[in-house]
Kinemage of the C-alpha trace (Angstrom):
@kinemage 1
@onewidth
@group {chain A} dominant
@subgroup {mainchain}
@vectorlist {calphas} color= white
{ca met a 1} P 137.595 76.002 120.853
{ca gly a 2} L 135.963 79.315 120.032
{ca leu a 3} L 136.727 80.836 123.408
{ca ala a 4} L 140.305 79.549 123.486
{ca leu a 5} L 140.993 80.755 119.938
{ca gly a 6} L 139.546 84.187 120.592
{ca tyr a 7} L 141.482 84.519 123.832
{ca ala a 8} L 144.705 83.528 122.077
{ca leu a 9} L 144.154 86.083 119.319
{ca val a 10} L 143.446 88.821 121.851
{ca his a 11} L 146.640 87.970 123.744
{ca ala a 12} L 148.540 88.066 120.452
{ca asp a 13} L 147.101 91.547 119.766
{ca ala a 14} L 145.890 90.170 116.430
{ca val a 15} L 142.300 91.456 116.429
{ca gly a 16} L 140.645 94.833 116.693
{ca ser a 17} L 137.405 93.420 118.105
{ca ile a 18} L 135.607 90.094 118.512
{ca val a 19} L 131.870 89.440 118.547
{ca tyr a 20} L 130.591 86.058 119.745
{ca gln a 21} L 127.148 84.830 118.803
{ca gly a 22} L 125.597 81.951 120.709
{ca arg a 23} L 122.418 80.100 121.578
{ca arg a 24} L 122.339 81.109 125.253
{ca ser a 25} L 120.928 84.407 126.438
{ca glu a 26} L 123.984 85.132 128.630
{ca pro a 27} L 127.640 84.913 127.651
{ca pro a 28} L 129.800 82.090 128.978
{ca ser a 29} L 131.827 82.691 132.114
{ca his a 30} L 135.140 83.708 130.587
{ca pro a 31} L 137.707 86.539 130.902
{ca leu a 32} L 136.875 87.653 127.352
{ca phe a 33} L 133.545 88.924 128.643
{ca his a 34} L 134.455 89.668 132.270
{ca gln a 35} L 137.258 91.953 131.111
{ca gly a 36} L 135.374 93.536 128.219
{ca leu a 37} L 137.670 92.003 125.607
{ca ala a 38} L 134.832 90.635 123.464
{ca glu a 39} L 131.135 91.287 122.848
{ca tyr a 40} L 128.465 88.617 123.156
{ca arg a 41} L 125.194 88.542 121.225
{ca tyr a 42} L 122.359 86.101 121.653
{ca gly a 43} L 121.289 84.417 118.425
{ca leu a 44} L 122.676 84.506 114.920
{ca glu a 45} L 123.022 87.767 113.017
{ca arg a 46} L 124.455 88.784 109.663
{ca pro a 47} L 128.010 90.070 110.250
{ca ala a 48} L 128.390 93.830 110.133
{ca gln a 49} L 130.113 95.533 107.233
{ca gly a 50} L 133.838 95.621 107.858
{ca thr a 51} L 133.914 92.182 109.513
{ca thr a 52} L 137.140 90.512 108.368
{ca ala a 53} L 136.209 86.896 109.162
{ca val a 54} L 133.516 84.663 110.581
{ca ile a 55} L 134.777 81.573 112.411
{ca leu a 56} L 132.318 78.759 113.095
{ca thr a 57} L 133.397 76.761 116.151
{ca val a 58} L 130.449 74.383 116.378
{ca pro a 59} L 130.250 70.548 116.382
{ca asp a 60} L 130.633 68.919 112.971
{ca pro a 61} L 127.059 67.554 112.757
{ca val a 62} L 125.498 71.032 112.996
{ca leu a 63} L 127.864 72.805 110.586
{ca pro a 64} L 125.461 72.560 107.591
{ca glu a 65} L 122.576 73.767 109.753
{ca ile a 66} L 124.487 76.799 111.011
{ca ala a 67} L 125.791 77.532 107.510
{ca asn a 68} L 122.251 77.479 106.105
{ca ala a 69} L 120.989 79.689 108.921
{ca leu a 70} L 123.744 82.256 108.389
{ca ala a 71} L 123.244 82.190 104.610
{ca ala a 72} L 119.577 82.956 105.188
{ca arg a 73} L 120.589 86.227 106.892
{ca gly a 74} L 121.719 87.651 103.541
{ca gln a 75} L 124.723 88.357 101.364
{ca ala a 76} L 128.215 88.281 102.783
{ca pro a 77} L 129.806 91.559 103.826
{ca glu a 78} L 132.418 92.537 101.282
{ca gly a 79} L 135.664 90.607 101.693
{ca cys a 80} L 134.426 88.516 104.631
{ca pro a 81} L 135.313 84.797 104.549
{ca val a 82} L 133.778 82.053 106.693
{ca ile a 83} L 136.117 79.560 108.348
{ca his a 84} L 135.222 76.435 110.290
{ca thr a 85} L 137.410 74.560 112.779
{ca ser a 86} L 136.482 70.957 112.001
{ca gly a 87} L 139.418 68.612 111.697
{ca val a 88} L 137.864 66.143 109.286
{ca gln a 89} L 135.548 68.264 107.112
{ca gly a 90} L 136.463 70.264 104.051
{ca gly a 91} L 134.473 73.166 102.645
{ca glu a 92} L 131.383 71.110 101.754
{ca pro a 93} L 129.344 71.983 104.880
{ca leu a 94} L 129.661 75.692 103.983
{ca val a 95} L 128.323 75.464 100.442
{ca ala a 96} L 125.228 77.525 101.311
{ca leu a 97} L 127.474 80.369 102.442
{ca asn a 98} L 129.482 80.140 99.229
{ca arg a 99} L 126.278 80.827 97.310
{ca val a 100} L 125.700 84.137 99.117
{ca gly a 101} L 129.205 85.450 98.561
{ca tyr a 102} L 131.314 84.137 101.417
{ca arg a 103} L 134.707 82.672 100.556
{ca val a 104} L 135.151 79.554 102.679
{ca gly a 105} L 138.075 77.842 104.411
{ca thr a 106} L 139.077 75.550 107.255
{ca leu a 107} L 141.380 76.033 110.231
{ca his a 108} L 141.912 73.132 112.647
{ca pro a 109} L 144.573 73.223 115.364
{ca leu a 110} L 146.493 69.988 115.840
{ca gln a 111} L 146.304 70.504 119.557
{ca asp a 112} L 144.325 69.197 122.529
{ca ile a 113} L 142.028 72.058 123.572
{ca ala a 114} L 140.269 70.861 126.711
{ca his a 115} L 139.765 74.196 128.503
{ca pro a 116} L 138.468 77.550 127.173
{ca ile a 117} L 141.089 79.568 129.067
{ca thr a 118} L 144.280 77.509 129.308
{ca gly a 119} L 143.603 76.194 125.804
{ca ala a 120} L 144.623 79.621 124.479
{ca asp a 121} L 148.230 78.997 125.513
{ca arg a 122} L 148.234 75.587 123.802
{ca leu a 123} L 147.289 77.195 120.485
{ca val a 124} L 150.482 79.244 120.420
{ca gly a 125} L 153.017 77.455 118.235
{ca ala a 126} L 150.596 74.676 117.235
{ca gly a 127} L 150.246 73.135 113.803
{ca phe a 128} L 147.033 74.061 111.973
{ca ala a 129} L 145.429 72.092 109.165
{ca val a 130} L 144.324 74.701 106.624
{ca ser a 131} L 142.457 74.652 103.350
{ca gly a 132} L 140.082 76.822 101.388
{ca glu a 133} L 139.616 79.500 98.781
{ca arg a 134} L 142.303 82.100 98.238
{ca glu a 135} L 140.586 84.914 100.148
{ca ala a 136} L 139.866 82.654 103.105
{ca leu a 137} L 143.401 81.233 103.145
{ca ser a 138} L 144.808 84.744 103.290
{ca val a 139} L 142.951 85.388 106.555
{ca ile a 140} L 143.696 81.889 107.886
{ca arg a 141} L 147.420 82.329 107.364
{ca arg a 142} L 147.338 85.664 109.178
{ca ile a 143} L 145.706 83.912 112.138
{ca val a 144} L 148.291 81.113 112.134
{ca asp a 145} L 151.163 83.599 111.826
{ca ala a 146} L 149.798 85.686 114.699
{ca leu a 147} L 149.860 82.581 116.906
{ca gly a 148} L 153.346 81.572 115.800
{ca gly a 149} L 151.937 78.353 114.355
{ca arg a 150} L 152.593 76.121 111.363
{ca ser a 151} L 150.222 75.891 108.407
{ca leu a 152} L 149.642 72.264 107.396
{ca leu a 153} L 148.145 72.110 103.906
{ca ile a 154} L 145.914 69.025 104.008
{ca pro a 155} L 143.919 68.097 100.874
{ca thr a 156} L 140.253 67.512 101.642
{ca his a 157} L 140.355 63.811 100.757
{ca arg a 158} L 143.225 63.278 103.214
{ca arg a 159} L 141.710 65.133 106.157
{ca pro a 160} L 140.405 61.876 107.722
{ca leu a 161} L 144.034 60.634 107.814
{ca tyr a 162} L 145.154 63.896 109.396
{ca his a 163} L 142.380 63.719 111.971
{ca ala a 164} L 143.075 60.063 112.771
{ca ala a 165} L 146.718 60.995 113.367
{ca gly a 166} L 145.555 63.606 115.855
{ca val a 167} L 143.371 61.075 117.668
{ca leu a 168} L 146.279 58.630 117.948
{ca gly a 169} L 148.703 61.313 119.117
{ca ser a 170} L 146.372 62.927 121.637
{ca asn a 171} L 143.108 61.192 122.572
{ca tyr a 172} L 144.549 57.687 122.671
{ca leu a 173} L 147.565 58.974 124.565
{ca val a 174} L 145.194 60.233 127.282
{ca val a 175} L 143.495 56.812 127.404
{ca leu a 176} L 146.868 55.053 127.710
{ca met a 177} L 147.835 57.414 130.523
{ca ser a 178} L 144.572 56.542 132.260
{ca glu a 179} L 145.322 52.818 131.928
{ca ala a 180} L 148.870 53.325 133.216
{ca leu a 181} L 147.499 55.286 136.183
{ca arg a 182} L 145.108 52.454 137.033
{ca leu a 183} L 147.923 49.886 136.997
{ca leu a 184} L 150.204 52.097 139.092
{ca met a 185} L 147.440 52.500 141.672
{ca gln a 186} L 146.905 48.716 141.643
{ca ala a 187} L 150.599 48.436 142.487
{ca gly a 188} L 149.875 50.447 145.629
{ca val a 189} L 150.847 53.989 144.642
{ca pro a 190} L 148.345 56.653 145.837
{ca glu a 191} L 146.743 58.629 143.009
{ca glu a 192} L 148.186 61.914 144.262
{ca asp a 193} L 151.665 60.473 143.726
{ca ala a 194} L 150.901 58.258 140.717
{ca leu a 195} L 149.449 60.918 138.429
{ca pro a 196} L 152.251 63.525 138.620
{ca ser a 197} L 154.837 60.748 138.344
{ca leu a 198} L 153.228 59.440 135.147
{ca val a 199} L 152.871 62.950 133.735
{ca ala a 200} L 156.588 63.526 134.299
{ca leu a 201} L 157.341 60.175 132.612
{ca ala a 202} L 155.188 61.003 129.583
{ca arg a 203} L 156.592 64.507 129.339
{ca gly a 204} L 160.113 63.086 129.307
{ca ala a 205} L 159.200 60.654 126.526
{ca val a 206} L 157.653 63.390 124.384
{ca glu a 207} L 160.591 65.723 124.957
{ca asn a 208} L 162.991 62.922 124.012
{ca val a 209} L 161.133 62.430 120.726
{ca ala a 210} L 161.373 66.166 120.025
{ca glu a 211} L 165.103 66.267 120.812
{ca leu a 212} L 166.324 62.858 119.623
{ca gly a 213} L 163.761 61.433 117.208
{ca phe a 214} L 161.766 58.223 117.527
{ca ser a 215} L 164.435 55.539 117.184
{ca thr a 216} L 166.742 56.941 119.872
{ca ser a 217} L 163.875 57.780 122.234
{ca leu a 218} L 162.379 54.289 122.428
{ca thr a 219} L 163.574 52.787 125.716
{ca gly a 220} L 162.247 49.828 127.708
{ca pro a 221} L 162.354 46.034 127.655
{ca ile a 222} L 161.248 45.474 124.059
{ca gly a 223} L 163.865 47.803 122.609
{ca arg a 224} L 166.636 46.093 124.556
{ca gly a 225} L 165.317 42.590 123.857
{ca asp a 226} L 164.461 41.730 127.474
{ca ala a 227} L 162.003 38.918 126.784
{ca asp a 228} L 162.003 37.700 130.413
{ca thr a 229} L 160.709 41.063 131.670
{ca val a 230} L 158.067 41.228 128.930
{ca asp a 231} L 156.977 37.674 129.835
{ca leu a 232} L 156.699 38.680 133.492
{ca his a 233} L 154.563 41.693 132.571
{ca leu a 234} L 152.206 39.605 130.463
{ca arg a 235} L 151.841 36.897 133.137
{ca thr a 236} L 151.131 39.519 135.814
{ca leu a 237} L 148.510 41.529 133.927
{ca asp a 238} L 144.891 40.453 133.717
{ca pro a 239} L 143.804 39.183 130.269
{ca ala a 240} L 142.378 42.494 129.011
{ca asp a 241} L 145.446 44.476 130.045
{ca ala a 242} L 147.770 41.773 128.706
{ca ser a 243} L 145.998 41.934 125.344
{ca leu a 244} L 146.451 45.712 125.128
{ca tyr a 245} L 150.110 45.386 126.186
{ca ala a 246} L 150.676 42.675 123.570
{ca asp a 247} L 149.058 44.654 120.741
{ca leu a 248} L 151.189 47.692 121.484
{ca gly a 249} L 154.202 45.479 122.045
{ca arg a 250} L 153.877 44.011 118.560
{ca leu a 251} L 153.920 47.531 117.078
{ca thr a 252} L 156.963 48.368 119.179
{ca leu a 253} L 158.706 45.206 118.043
{ca glu a 254} L 158.110 46.098 114.400
{ca arg a 255} L 160.068 49.307 114.958
{ca thr a 256} L 162.932 47.680 116.882
{ca arg a 257} L 163.249 44.227 115.299
{ca ala a 258} L 166.176 45.190 113.051
{ca ala a 259} L 168.310 46.036 116.099
{ca leu a 260} L 167.564 42.754 117.930
{ca pro a 261} L 169.021 39.282 117.480
{ca pro a 262} L 166.563 37.277 115.334
{ca glu a 263} L 165.972 34.654 118.041
{ca val a 264} L 165.092 37.346 120.619
{ca ala a 265} L 162.713 39.096 118.213
{ca asp a 266} L 161.021 35.740 117.490
{ca gln a 267} L 160.700 35.030 121.212
{ca leu a 268} L 159.022 38.395 121.777
{ca glu a 269} L 156.713 37.835 118.816
{ca thr a 270} L 155.632 34.487 120.285
{ca leu a 271} L 154.867 36.109 123.641
{ca phe a 272} L 152.712 38.781 122.017
{ca gln a 273} L 150.835 36.273 119.865
{ca arg a 274} L 150.045 34.200 122.938
{ca his a 275} L 148.319 37.104 124.656
{ca ser a 276} L 146.615 38.927 121.760
């Protein structure tokens, strides 16, 4: 996250300089350092005067530890906020930094950042969950604006809901794609053909949602009330796969039931109950 965010900000010409601090003696292998776009320092130092923001891109469990360690380095430089990129945490892990003069905030991209280089492109135009004190929010909004993103104001007590939404819309989507790939390969399609075909299918579904909305985009046998095809699917799949199909099918039916004849909706419901 830290490398992708820094790379995105450099590409957006939104920063004068970036200093990374890390636990390894050598910088990561990344264009930021190969091309002299950022400086790397081993260990944790107090930010220099004139630093406009400190961004902590560390795993959630170590946030309090890093915050305490940075607070122990001394008072905050004037006007320098600290921002973390956790999706589920509020400002609580940074309380030690608050005590030494840092204004604190949060900035979490609602985006799947799986690579430190290509992830920079995915940050452009993303939604960002933001919160924090006024001085921190001022810097956070400048970052979001520089990346052409959307600021999503999420109250601290609702951040778990926000984060769960992100897991459903991203992580679980990847798992479903993996399951679909396995079934397609079981059907005899080589992986080198199956994967790009599924990616194109998923991309089309997502683009349809963006263009047409959810109700118009939902195609397939459940939406058209084709109980015979659904029954064939469930009888063909092994029990574990049939159970997953049925659970998702019930959710799909809830969203399409009003458009189906009652007897067809009931028939589909019975099929799903049988395999859950």
